[in-house]
C-alpha positions as CSV (number, residue, x, y, z in Angstrom):
1,M,10.7,9.5,-21.9
2,I,9.1,7.8,-24.8
3,L,6.8,4.9,-23.7
4,T,7.5,2.8,-26.8
5,G,10.9,1.9,-25.4
6,W,9.9,1.8,-21.7
7,I,11.4,-1.0,-19.7
8,P,9.4,-1.3,-16.4
9,F,12.1,-2.5,-14.0
10,L,15.0,-0.6,-15.5
11,E,13.3,2.7,-16.0
12,P,10.5,3.1,-13.4
13,M,7.8,5.8,-13.8
14,N,8.9,8.3,-11.1
15,W,5.9,10.6,-11.5
16,L,3.8,8.3,-9.3
17,Q,6.3,8.0,-6.4
18,G,5.1,11.2,-4.7
19,L,1.5,9.9,-4.8
20,W,2.0,6.5,-3.2
21,Y,-0.4,7.3,-0.4
22,V,-3.2,7.9,-2.9
23,L,-2.8,4.5,-4.4
24,L,-2.5,2.8,-1.1
25,V,-6.3,2.7,-0.4
26,P,-7.3,1.0,-3.7
27,L,-4.4,-1.4,-3.3
28,A,-5.4,-2.3,0.2
29,F,-9.1,-2.6,-0.8
30,G,-8.2,-5.0,-3.6
31,I,-6.0,-7.1,-1.4
32,A,-8.7,-7.2,1.4
33,A,-11.5,-8.0,-1.0
34,S,-9.6,-10.8,-2.7
35,Y,-8.4,-12.3,0.6
36,K,-11.8,-12.2,2.3
37,A,-13.6,-13.6,-0.8
38,M,-11.4,-16.7,-0.4
39,R,-11.4,-17.0,3.3
40,I,-14.8,-15.9,4.7
41,V,-17.5,-18.5,5.3
42,D,-20.5,-16.3,5.9
43,M,-21.0,-13.6,3.3
44,R,-23.3,-11.5,5.5
45,N,-20.3,-9.7,7.0
46,Y,-18.2,-9.6,3.9
47,W,-18.2,-5.8,3.3
48,R,-17.7,-5.0,6.9
49,Q,-14.7,-7.3,7.2
50,V,-13.3,-6.0,3.9
51,G,-13.6,-2.5,5.3
52,M,-11.9,-3.4,8.5
53,M,-9.0,-5.2,6.8
54,T,-8.6,-2.3,4.4
55,G,-8.3,0.1,7.3
56,Q,-5.9,-2.2,9.1
57,I,-3.6,-2.4,6.0
58,V,-3.7,1.4,5.5
59,V,-3.0,2.2,9.1
60,V,-0.1,-0.3,9.4
61,I,1.6,0.8,6.1
62,A,1.2,4.4,7.1
63,A,2.7,3.7,10.5
64,L,5.6,1.8,8.9
65,A,6.2,4.8,6.6
66,V,6.3,7.2,9.5
67,G,8.5,4.9,11.5
68,L,11.0,4.6,8.6
69,I,11.0,8.4,8.0
70,L,11.8,8.9,11.7
71,F,14.5,6.2,11.6
72,V,16.2,7.7,8.6
73,T,15.9,11.2,9.8
74,F,17.0,10.8,13.4
75,V,18.8,7.5,13.9
76,L,20.9,7.0,10.8
77,P,22.6,10.4,10.8
78,R,24.1,9.6,14.2
79,T,25.9,6.5,12.9
């Protein structure tokens, strides 16, 4: 695939799909840092709250991924 004619939504870059879990942590950190920067009143606990929210996001998305894998593997073949 030549990148000069790459159309993002019509031709996705499939080489990153197997590594989604590696990109999950920076994505969650960016979301948590941005959200907490706008919402927190006292900045003394900023990094602790960003870390906690990052962990929550990662755990929930990983649990959803496992749940969907189990659903597709065991429930859908029976229908």
